[in-house]
N, C-alpha and C positions, 0 to 999 in steps of 0.2 A: 404154533404156540409162541415161538420166539418173536415172530412178527407182531402178534397181539400184545405181548409184553412191551415191545418197543413203542407201539402206538399209544398204549396207556401211559408210558413214561413221558412221551412227548406231550400228551394232553395235560398231565400233572405239571410238567415243566412250564407249559404255557400259562396255566393258572397261577403258579407261583410268580412268574414274571409280571403278570397283570397286577398282583397284589403288592409286589415289592419291586418296582421298576429299578431302584437304585441298588438292589442287593446283588451279591455275587461279585464276579470279577468286573471291575469298573474301568480299568485302563491298563494297557500293557505297553511297556517301553522296551526296546531292544538296544543293547550296547554291543561293543565288540565281543564281549564274552559273557554277558548276563541277559536274562529275561526278568524284568522287574514288573511286579503286579501291584496295583492298588485294589484292595479287596474290602468288601463289607459283608460279613456274615451275620445272620440273625440269631443263630444258636450254635452251641458247641456240643460235641466236636464236629468239625467240618473239614473238608479237604478240597483241593483243586486237582482236577484230572486233566490229562492232555489228550486231545483228539487230533487225528490226522485231518488234513483239509477235506478229504472225501468222506469223512465220517459225520454222522448226524448227532443231535442231542440224545437220541435214543440209544446211542452207543456209549453214553457217558458212564453208566453204572458199571460197565466192564472195562473202562479205560484205565490206563496206568496212573497212579497217584503221584503227583510231583511235590505236593505240599500238604501236610496235615496240620490243622489248627486245633488248639485246645481252648481258645478263647473266642468269644463272639465280639463283634464290633469291627472297626476299620483298622487296616494295617497296610504297610508297604513291605513286600516280601520279594526276594529274588532267588532265582535258581540259575545254575550254569546254562548258558545258551546251548552248549554242545553236549550231547549225550554220546560220548565216544566220538565217532566221526560224523554222527548225524546232527544236522542243524535244526534246532527247535524253532527257528524263526518263522517257519511256515505253519506251525501248529496252531490250533485253536485250544482255548482253555476255558473251563467252566467250573464253578463251585458246586459242591454237593453237600447237602445236609440230610441226614437220615437216608443217605444213598440215593437221593433224588436231586436232579439239577435245580439250581437256584440262580436266577438271572440268565443272561444270554451267553452263548458261546462267543468269546471275544478273541481277536487276533491282534498282533502288533500294530500299533497305530502311531507310535513315536519312535523315531530312529535317531540314536545318538552315536555318532562315530562308527556307523555300521559299514558304509560303502567302502569297498577296497580302493576305489579310484575316485579322487576328487576332481573329476572332469567338469569343465565349465560348459553350460549350455550355450551353443553358438548364437551370436548376434547377427541376424540376417539384415542385409541392406535394403531388401524389399520383400514383397510377398509373392513374387513371381516364381512359380514352380512347374515341374513337369514330371509325369511318369516316364522315366527315361528309358529309351531303347538304345540310342547311340550316344555314348559319353562325349565324344569329340564335338558332335553337333550341339548337344545340350550346353556345353561350355561356351561354344561360339554364340549361342543364343543368350548367354548371360543368365542362366537359371540360378536362383538363390536357394531353391528347395528341390529335392528330388525324392521320388517315391519308387521303391523297388519291391517286387513280390518275392517272397521266400516260402518255398514249399517244404515243410518238415519231411515229407516222404522222400524227397530227393537228397536230403541232408543226412538222415539217420542211416547208420550202417549196422544192421543186426548181425551180419556175418562179415566182420571187417577184414579188409585187405591189410597187408603188412604196413602200407604207408598211410592208412587212414588215421585220423586225428583222435586222440584219447582225451577223455574228460573225467576227472575224479569228482564224485559227489556222494556224500553219505556213506563213504566206505566202499563205493562200487565204481567200476570203470564203464563208461559209455563211449561209443565210437561214432565218428562222423566222417562222411565221405570227403576225402581231401580234395578231389577234383571239383566238387560242387562248392565247397567252402572257398577254394581259391578263385573260382569264378565270381563269387560274391566280392571277395577282396578286390579283384580286378575292376569291378564297377564302383565299389564304395570308395576306395582310397583316392583315385584321381578326383572324384567329386568333392569329397570332404577336404582334400588338400587345396582345392580351388575356392574354399570358403562356402561350399554348398551345404545346407542343412539336410542330412540324409534321414529318410524315414523308411523303415522296413515294415512291410505288410505281412504279418504272420498267417500262413494258410496251411491247411492240411487236406490235400486232394486224395480221393480214392485212387489207389494204384493197382498194379497187377499182383502184388505180393500180399497174400491173405494174412500172413503173420504180422506184417507191418501195419496193414489196415486195422487189425484187431487192437494193436497197441495205440495207434495214433488217432483213429476215428472214434467218435463217441459210440458207446455200445448200442444206442438207439438209432444210429445212422441208417437211413433208408436207401437201399441201393437203387430204388426207382427215381431218386431225385434227379433233376435235369442237369445240374452242373457238376455233379460228383465232387462237391466241395463240402466237407463235413465240419461239424463242431469238434473241438478238441476233446480228447479223452482224458479227463482228470478224475474220473469216477472209480477206475480200477487201480489197484496199487501199482501195476506195471505201467499203465498209461500215465498216472501221476508222476512216477519217477522219470519217465522219458520226457514228459513235458517240462518238468523242472530242469532237467539236464540240458535240453535244447535251448531254453531261454538263458540259463546261466552261461552256457558256452558262448552264445552270441553276445551277451552283455559284457562278459569279460573280454572277449576278443576285440570288441569295437569301442572299448572305453579305456584300454590300458595306456599308460603314459607314453606320449610321443605318437600315439595312434599308428603303430607300424602296419596295421591292416586296414586303416581307415577309421572314421568315427561315425557312429550312429547315434542320433539324438532322440529319435522317436520310434516307438514300436506300436503298431496298430494290431489289435487282437481280432483277427478274422475280418470278414467283409460283409457289410450291409446286413447286420444281424436281424434287423426288423423284417427282412424278407428271408428268414432263416431256411425255409424249405429249399430255396435256390442256392444260397450263399453261405450257410453255416448249419448244415443239416444235422438234426438230432431226432428225426422222425416228427410225427404229429404231436405237438405239445401246446399247452396254453402259454400265454405271455409270461405268467408268473413262473411256470416250470422252466421255461427257457432262461428267464432272467436269474433264477436261483442258481442254475448250473453255470451260466455265463459269469455271474458275480464271483463264484468260487474260482473259476479259471482266471478271471481278471485280477483277483487279489494275488493268486499264485504268480502270475506273470509279473505284476508290479513288484512283488517281493524279490523274485529272481533278478530283475533289473536293478533294483535298489541295492542289493547285496554288493554289486560291482560298480555301479555308476551313481554318483551323487546327484546327477542332473538330468539324466535321460527320462523321457516321459512316456507313459503308456496311455493309449487311446482306445476308446470304443468306436465302432464303425456303424454309421446309420445312413440310410438314404432318405430321400426328400419327402416321403409320406409321413406327415406330422401328426395329424389327428384322424387319419384313415389308414387302412393297410392297402397294400398293392392289390389292385382289382383281380389280378391273375391267381390269387390264392385265397384260402378261407382262413377262419380264425385260428386253426391249428397249424397254419403254414406261415403266417405273418401277422404283424401287429403294427400299430401306430407308434411312431418314435416318442412322442411326448409322454404318454403314460409309462412307457418303458423307462425313460430317463427318471421320471419321478419315483418309480418303484425301485429302480437300481440305487438311486441316491439314498432312499430310506433304509434299504437292507444293508448297504455298505456302511452307512453311518452307525447303524444299530450294533454292528459287530466290530467296530473299530475303523474309523474313516481312513481313507488313503487317497493319494493324489492321482486319480484317473481323470482323463480329459476326453474331448470329443473330436473325432474325425468325421466330418459330415460331407454328404454328396448332394449339393443343391442343383441337380440336373433340371432342365426345363420340364414342365408338366407333361409335355409330349416329347419324348426323346427324338422323334423324327422331325420335329419343328424347332429349330434353334432360336426362334424369336421369343425368348423368355420374357421380354418386356410386355408381351401380350398375355401372359399366363393368367387365366381366370380363377384358378383354384389357389393362387398365392396372394393372400390378402393381408391386411394389417390388423385383422381381428385375432383374438386369442384362439378361436376355433378354426383358424385357417386350415384347410385340408392338407396343403403342402407348404413347404418352405423351399423356394427356389431363389435365384438371384434377384427376382423382382421384389421379394419381401425379406431379403436376407437379414435385415436389421431385427426382425422378429426373433431370430435365433440368438443373437447377442443379447437382446433385451431379456429373453427367457433365462439365460444362464447367469444373469446378474441377480436373480432372485436369492434372498438370503439362505433359503433352505437348500439350495443347490451348491453353495460355495464350499470351498475347502480352506479351512483356517481363515475364513473371512474374505478370501479373494475368489473371484470367478474362476472356474476351471477354464483352461485354455481351449481354443477352437482352431482347428485347421480344416481347410477344404481339401480333402485328400484325393478325390476322384470326381471329376465332372468334365463334360466336354460338350461340343456343339456339332451337330450333324450338318454336313454339306452335301446336298444332292449333286449329282454328276453334271453340273452345268455352271456357267459363269455366275449366275445369280446366286446359286447355292454357296459358292465360295465367298461371295460378297456378304451374304447373310451370316455365314459362319464367322467371318472376321469381325463383323459388326457386333455379333453376340459376345465375342471374346472381349472387345473393347468395353461394352456395357458392363459385363460381369467383372472385369478387372477394376474398373473405376468404382463399382459398388464395393468390392472387397477391400480395395485400397483405402476407402474412406471410413471403414469401420474399425475402430480401435480394438475391438474384441476378436478380430480375425487375424491369426498369425501368418497364414500361408494360403495361397490359392494354387493348387497343384493340378495342372491341366491333364486330362486324359483324352487323346493319346498323342504320342510322338508321330506315329505313322498310322494311316488307315489300316484296319485289320480285317482280313477276309471273313473271319468267322464271328462277327459281332452283330449278327442279326440284320445285316444290311446297312448298318450305320457307318458313316465315314467321319470319324472324330479327330483325325490326325492333323498335324501341321504339314505333313507330307502326304501326297497321294501315293498309294502303293502301286507296284508293278503287277498288274492283273495277269500278265503272262508268266509270272514266276510261280514255281511250286511252293515257294515260301509264303506264309500268310501275310507278312508285313514287310516285304522288301521295298525300300523307298524308291520312288521314281522321280517325283518333281515336287517342289515346294508349292504350297497353296497361298492364297492371299493372306490368310491368317498368320503366316510365318513372320512377315515383317512387322505386323502389329504386335505379335508376341515379343519379337526381339527388342522392340523399342519401348515396350510398355512401361518399363521402370527407368527410362532414360530421360534426359531433358528434352529429347525430340518427340516425346509421346504425343503432345498436342497436335503437331503436324501429322503424325502417323495415324492418329485416331480421327482426324477431321472428317474423313469420308463417311464415318459411321453415324454422325449426328442426324443427317436427313433420313438415313435408313431406319434409325430407331424412332425418329419423329420428335427429337428434342432440339433446342437451340444451343444449349450449353451443357457441359458436363456438371455444372453446378446444380442443374435441375435434379439429377439423381443423387449427387453427393450430399446435398443438403437434406434430401429426403432420407438418405441412409443414416445420417447422424441422428 
């Protein structure tokens, strides 16, 4: 019966929205101590109620009232941002008339003097980046961008030790494993101190602790998924609390003045979510179901980051299937990137836009063949099946569309994971190195691309037979990625953003089949 009442309420709410699109809460601003609403109500009395991020419009009739109005029309009204120790900055708000929702549930979309730290976004000297395994070697290579994986399951301490790190949020204490956090510091600090723009990829793997899995993994997580990598749990109160605490803890730690633990500029939410069955599992769902859940988590993540950093950016993660989904899954396991972006943009704008950005993976169409310049399914048509380095300009062009912009400006794009396979022979290393030269010149020539972060630093044993590294691994070692010897790509990578790049890249021109780098750079522009 309760379920039926909620469904009816949602249907009535939808009808009211369609009849009065401007009614209800129209805009929300947060300041250091206030939440400020612009409201238009059609009749009196009316009220504004507060919803938690994991609640739906169907919960509005039983939600706590924060404002009661005795007049109809437009008004600007404010309430305290804090309810005791609890921060309302994450909440959604909706107007009710005759105890039924009017207008959409809206969230904070304007931030005035909210961020605790006014850190500046780093200015990178080039787009050259790497998913770093060895800090010293990365710095010797001259990387300007670095991406690091972060697993929430290794960071959270449900049964804390005496020396674990405490975090206070909403009147509650959360704990994080000191050893794991310090290992992050040890990688992040030397990179950021050297002027490298650091990106954290936020992940939640299934682990051996059932209690931890229940909190961190989406309730619909399917244990049969191949990579044991889940969507985040922001649907249950406990999952929501821990997700907020995790991101707040990271945002504070890596944006505080002087950066005593290092500086993080970018946070990527999950991995390749358009192939969610493999890389962000929440069971078998439609694209819209996944996007609705992901949009909520994305907004929460952005809010947590923005509370502490005035400049850090939050990114969505997508792989190269643009108008098709990965052939290894069905419609409930994956979807095309383009309709997902369009849908995500619409639903985030409708409930209060915020500054999410794109981390894209333009791998070659065939991961085992690095000759991306030959990709057949990467075209300059709007219905191109894939976006790879061959047609990378299509991605930049798409994100310049007015309806996708944030405050009139295109959202930022980084290429956060892509690499080129080298078969175990001399020709394989030659082709891999040429592919990197091709890809780097394409990325460098596009103003809309901020970074090209190569995957991997060292070949990895358990990557489906792919050899994507700058280094060959030691196949006799029990470690999956112990470096053995540099490959031909190493020198091309090292010199890619130096004055010596032309000489270093010269070998690649006949391999690719072009006479000059202008042939692809002009095309890219």
